[in-house]
N, C-alpha and C positions, 0 to 999 in steps of 0.2 A: 584565323579567328580574330574578330575585332576586339581591341582592348578598350577598356573604360578610360575616358579622359581623366587626367590627373590635374592637381592644382597648378602644376607648372605649365601645363597646356593652357589652362584658363588664364594664367598671368600673361602668357605669350600672346594669346589672342586679344586680350584686353589692350596690351601695348600696341598691337597691330592696328586695332580699330581706332585707338586714341590718336595714333600717328596719322592715320588716313583722315580722320575728322579734322585734325589741326591743319593738315595740308589743304583740305577742301575749303576750310574757312579762310585760310590765307589766300588761296586762289580766288575765292569769292570776293574777299576784301580788296585784293590787289588787282582783280580783273577789271576794275573800273577804267583805269587808264590803259589805253591800248599800247601794246609793246611791239617791238619789231620781231620778225620771224626768227632772227638769230637768237634773240634773248629767250624767245619761247622754246626754241630747240635746246638751248643750253639748260634751261630750267627743267625741261622734261627729262633730259639725260641725267641731270643730277638727282631728280626725284626717282628715276628708274634705278639708279645706282644705290640710292638710299634704301629703296624698296627691296632690291636684291640683297643688300647687306643685311637688312632686318630679316628677310626670309631665310638667309643663310644662318643667322643667329638662332632663329626659331627652329630651323631644321636641326642644328647642332644640339640645341637644348632638348628637342624632342628625342633625338638619338641618345643623348646622355640619360634622359629620363627613362627611356625604354631599356637602356643597358642596365641601369641601376636596379630597376624593378625586376628585369629578367635575372640579374645576378642574385638579387635577394631571394627571388622565387627558387632559382636553381640551387643556391646555397641551402635554403630551407629544405628543399626536397632532398638534397644530398645528405644533409645532417639528419633529417628524419629517416632516410633509408639506412644511413650508417647506424643510427641509434636502434632502428628496428633489427638490423643485422646483428648488432652487438647484443641486443636483448635476446634474440633467437639463439645466438651462439652461447650466451650465458645460460639460458634456459636448458639448451641441449647439454652443455657441460655439467650443469647442476644436476639434471636428471641422470646423466651418465654416472656422475660421482655418487649421487644418491643410490642408484641401482647397485654400484660397486659396494658402497657401505652396507646396503641392505643385504647383499649376498654374503659379504664378510660377516656381518652380524648373525645372519642365519646359520652360516657355517660354524661360527664360534658357538652359537647357541646349541647347535646339534652336537658339537664336540663336548660341550659342557654337559649336555643332557646324557650323552654316552658315558662320560666320566661319572656323573651322578648315579646313573643306573649301575655302572660297574661298582661304585662304592657301596651302593645299597645292597648289591649282591654279595660283596665281600663282607658287609656288615651283617647280613643275614647268616652267611657262612660262619662268621666269627661268633655270632650269637649261638648258633647251633653247636659250635665247638665248645663255647663257654658252658652251655647247658650240659653237654656231655662231661666236660671237666668238673662241673659242679656235682653232677651225679657221681662221678668217680671220686671226687673229694668227700662227698657224703659217705660213700662206701668205705673210703680209706679211713675217715674219722670213726665210723662204726667199728671198722677192724682195729683201729688203734685203741679205741675204748675197750673193745673186747680183749685185745692183747695186753692192754694196761691192767685190765681186771684180772686176766689170767696170770700175768706176770706177778701182780701183787699177791694173788692167791698162791701162786707157786712159791713166792718168797715166804709168805706166811707158813705154807706147808713145810718148806725146807727148814725155816727157823724152828717151827714146832717139832719137826722130826729131830733136828739137831739138839734142841733143848730136851726132848724126850730121851735121846740117847745119853744125855748128861743127868738124867733124873737121879741116878744113884751116886753122882759125883759130889765131892767136896773140894773147895778151893781153900788151901791153908796158906796164910801169910805169916811172915816173921818167924819161920822155923829156921834156926841157925844152920847155915850151910857148912859142911865139913868135907874134907877129902875122903874118898872111898867110903862114903856114908852108906848105911843101910836104912833107907827111909822107912821101910815097913816096920823094922824094930824100933826106930826112933819114934814113930807115930804111936805104936801100941804102948810103948813104955811111957810116953807123955800122957796118954789117956789113963793108964793105970795109976800113975803117981799123982796127977793133978785133978783128974775128974773121978777117980775111983771107979773107973769103968773098964771092964775086962772084955776084950774081943779076941777072937781067934785070928791067927795069920791067914787062915783061909777065907775070913770075912773080907779081906782086901784083895780084890781081883787084880788091881794094878795101881802103882804109885810112882810118880816121877815129877821132876821139876820142869817148868816151862819158862821161856824168856820173860824177864821182868825189868824193872828200873835198874840202871847201873848204880852200883854202890849200896844196893840193898839185897838181902837174900832173895833168890828167885822163888816165885810161888810154887806150891806143890799141889798137884792134882791127885786126889785119892778116889779110885773107883771101887765102890763097895758092892757086896754080893746082892743086896736088896735094899729097898727103901726103908724097911723096918730098922735095919742096922743104922742107916743114915739118920733116920729120925731120932733114934736113941742118942747118937753122938751129938747131933745139933742141939738137943735139949740140955746137954752138959757143957756146951761151948763157953758159957759165961764163967765156969769154974776154973778155966785154964789160967794159970798165974805166971807162966813163963813169957807172956807177951804174944804168944801165937793166937791168931784169929782165924775162925772158920766161917766160910760163906758157901752159899749155893754156887755151883759152877754155871753161871749165866752166860748165854751167848752174847756176842757183841751187839746185835740188834736189840735184844731185850735190855741189855745194860744201857744202851743209848736212850731207849724209850723210857727207862726208869729215871735216868738223870734229867731228861726233859720234863717229865712229870713233876719231879721234885722242885724244878725251877718255875713251874707254871704258877701264875698269880691266884688261880682259883683252886689250887690243890693244897690240901692241908698236909698230907703225907702219901708216900707211895712205897710199895714193897713187892717182893717176889715170893710166890708160894706155889708149889706143885706145878712147875712148868708154866706158870702164868704170871702176868703183871697186874697188880691191883693198885687202886688209889682211893683215898678218902677226900672228898671235896670239902670246902670250908662250910658248906651248908649242911654237912653231916652225911651226905649220901656216899655209899661205897659202890664202886663200879669196877668191872673187869675190863682192862684196856687191851685192845688188839693193835697190831701194827697198822 
C-alpha cells in the first residue's frame, strides 16, 4: 500500500533538485572552455559519488521517516488496543462485581423480608396473646371486684353478727381488781349502792375480765339477759360515783370507725347505738355509717 509523502520527503527532493540545478549551471558555465578527457572523467566520478552520497542520505532519511511513522502508528494501535482491552476487562469486572453485589443485595433483601414476615407473624401472635390476656385481666378484675365486694360484705356481716352477739354486753372500766373476787356480787352491789338499781343475779348471764393496759384494772365484760336490763343500767351509768364507767361492748372495727369519724373535719360528733355507728355532720345532718 503506497504511503503519502511526508514533509521530510519534500525537503529531500527539494535538496536533490537544487543540487542538480546547481551542478547543471556550473557545468553550463564552465563548459565553455574545453577540458581534457581525464578532467572530465574525474569530474564525472566526483559528481557520481556526490550523487550516490546524497541518494544514500535521502534513502536513510526516508527509512528513518518510515520507521518513525510506522512506530507511531504501531504504538498508537497498540495503545488503543490495550486501552480497549483494559476498558473491556474493566467493564466485564464491573458487570461481574455489579452482578455479585446485586445477588448479595437481593439475598439480603430476601432474608430481611423473611425476618420482617416472621416478626409480623410473631407480632400478630403476640397481639392475639395480649388480647386474650386483656380479656383474662378484665375477667380477673371483675372477679376481684366481686371478691372485694363479697369480702367487704362478709366483713360487714361478720362485724354485724359479732356486734349483734354483744348487743346485751356492757364493758365496765375502773372497777377495782381484787384477789378471789366475785365480780357478779361486786357489780350488783355497786348498782344498788350508787345507782339505787336492783337487779337479780340471774339477770347477769356472764361476767369476766379481759386483758387491758398494764398498771390499770382490767376491763370487765358483763353479758345481761336481755336488752331491757342493759338499757335500764346504761340510763343510770352517770350516777356511779366510785369512778367506774360503763360503755357498750363495741367490736374493734366499729371502734376504729367511730374514732375515725370523731377525727374527721366535717363531722361534729359520732356515737354508737343499737349495734350501729352514727354521726352528725357540721351542717346538721345525721347519718348512719357503715364500714
